[in-house]
C-alpha angles and dihedrals in degrees: 000000000000128000136199127225101221090245109142135188115267123235096266092051093050090055090052093049089054091050090049094065089066089064096247096127128059098188135015122189116206126189134180109244127163092356089304138104104244129186102230102175140003136183131194130234114285112167128334123324096264096048091048097044103086095026094056104031102041094063090052096055114094116197100235102015119093119219142152122252119200110198126187117223124203092247127095135228128199087268101041142283118006117244134202117215114208116190104202107196108154122210090245092060115109121259091249091054091048092051095043093051096044091048096047097047093088090054092052090051092048094048095044093043121268093218091064094054106078100165139027138198127190105206126193097166130049095239090062089064094059129093090254087050091053093051090048088053090052091050094049091053091049092052117090115243113262119253120250118238090255091053090050090052091051092046088051093049092050089050095056103025119132120220112246121206113244118194139171090281091060116111130199122192124193129182115218124208123267110247115216117189123238125247115241089248090055093049090049090049092054090052089047090055091052088053090051098248090124138018097194135052129175123198133199132190117229098220096201098048091031093226134132116236132183107245096180139015128174148103108287129182116232092244090057096045097091088059090064095057111093117226093205104047140038120250143176116232131194114192129178101218112206114199148129125252122183091342097312123117108226139182111199127181111230122194115207125192108195119195117170096203126243095352086090126073122258090247092051092051093047094046094052093045096048093045097047101085094045091047089053090053090051090053090049091051086057091055097260105143104198111210094192137012115209135182119202139172097210140024089234089081095064099095129146088242092053097048092046090053093046092050101038109025112201116247116240111217096191127033113207114245119248111258112212107224117244120249124248114297097231102039093115128220121328112266119231116213119214115231115247116249112241112234 
């Protein structure tokens, strides 16, 4: 989910946006000042877009100050010139600045004209705002996402698999999940999360009654989240992770199944494992769209970096080649075996 701040472009900026459609400007710098989108600098077309890129954009980038850069490319859309939107939000910016610029980007695109903006870059370092940085961004988008280890294993299995005859005597057995009903308090807590009353819920299973109860509900900072994960019992956790990614402000539901190993009884481990899938289906039926399902042993794993990586895995442009290990240094020369003569 993404949200907007209510910040709008002022009258002067709207006039500049209107003139930009005619192709007069090459670059427009937009900043958020006094709760308004303000055009703070412009430059007209000099040469072609590549030669103008670094000459016109670099002077507009301030080291610690976020801004938006609208840059006109030399390609056309059905409605006019194509524009590139660079969201410059350096790592040194405050959390509030990052949130405000991420949340206002959608408004800027709408007021400038989304149909004119054909490409976007979220830049956090100055080299990403250069022509070379833009070209790297293009290459990254064009590169296929790398396979996970599991995907590589499945691909290899498909490549070498041997067909097996299946007849009427074949048997397939599946074990479905055990569905435990929710208590009335748990149902109410889920509805309260959807209304925005809470951003964190913790659920426990009553092993005797075989019912799911809410054991904690509240507004929890990410830094405090590990403290809520028990180290002696299994639990289900639902957390609304508020963060930014590539310039967008996002709110993503994360489901966490915490199981602290063998400190739990066998029955407890089996109950939580069996009830997980039906419980997730129940959350979905209430309108909870879980973006990521995680399993952890300890609450210390729940860091911002961990959640960011799980929700938005980084693309690898180059996969290192496999280096065949060298043989033993003293194994001697390779022996040649003489073929046996057939009698």
